[in-house]
Every structure is written in structure tokens, then in C-alpha cells.
C-alpha positions, 0 to 999 in steps of 0.5 A: 759648345756651338757648331757640334752638331755642323761639326757631326752631320755636316750641314752648314752650321746655322748661328752666330755666334759672338763672346762677351767678353774675353775667352778662349775659344778651342777649336775641334776641326773635323778631320780630327775628330774624324781621326779620332773616331776612327782610330776608337770606338769608343770614340764612336759611339760617343759621338753617334750617343751625344749626336741622338742625345741632342737631337731628341733634345731639339726635338721635345723642345721646338714640336708642337707634338712635344709641347703638349706634355709639362715639361717635365714629362717631356725627358722622359717622354724623348727616351722612348725614341729607337733610332732605325737606320734607312736605307735610299729607296725604303718605304717608311709608311704605306698609304692604307687604301682598304679598310676591312669592316669591322665586325 
């Protein structure tokens, strides 16, 4: 399987794929996927789960933070991530400029 993240995210594909031997290619057009997702809630849910899992797998495989964990712990730690919908203009991080005195 290749091109799935571009299919779902509508981002340009960034990989080149070359066949090593004779093979058959099964192609799924975006319009067909969107049609099924619009008609079946289960397809939409499966796509969201797939995208979330694939993103976290890529993150834990390439992140400098997760690279510090042993490989066997990184997959378990990725299950702690949650999706948080964000709208344009939402503040994600607010700088703290005043520090309270600690007693």
C-alpha cells in the first residue's frame, strides 16, 4: 500500500514507487473513497482510525523524543496521544510571562 496518506490528507504525494517484479496494482480514486465515506459512517470512522494510527506510527518512528525510548516502549506510549480538534485562530500555547512567588 502506498499513497494512502496523500489520498486521505489531499496533500501531494512525496514518494516514488518502483515495481521490482511483475505485479498488479489496485487503484482507489479519491472520489470513490469520498463517496463511500459520505454514505457509510463506518468508512469515515475507519479512515479516521487509520490516519490517526499511521500518523502516530510515523511520529514515533521519526521523533527525536520517541527515539530516546526503547523500541518496545514507543508503540505503547503512542496510545496516550489523543486527537484534539483545533479551529483557525485557536491559541495552542500561551506564553507565561509572570511567575508566582513560591513559598
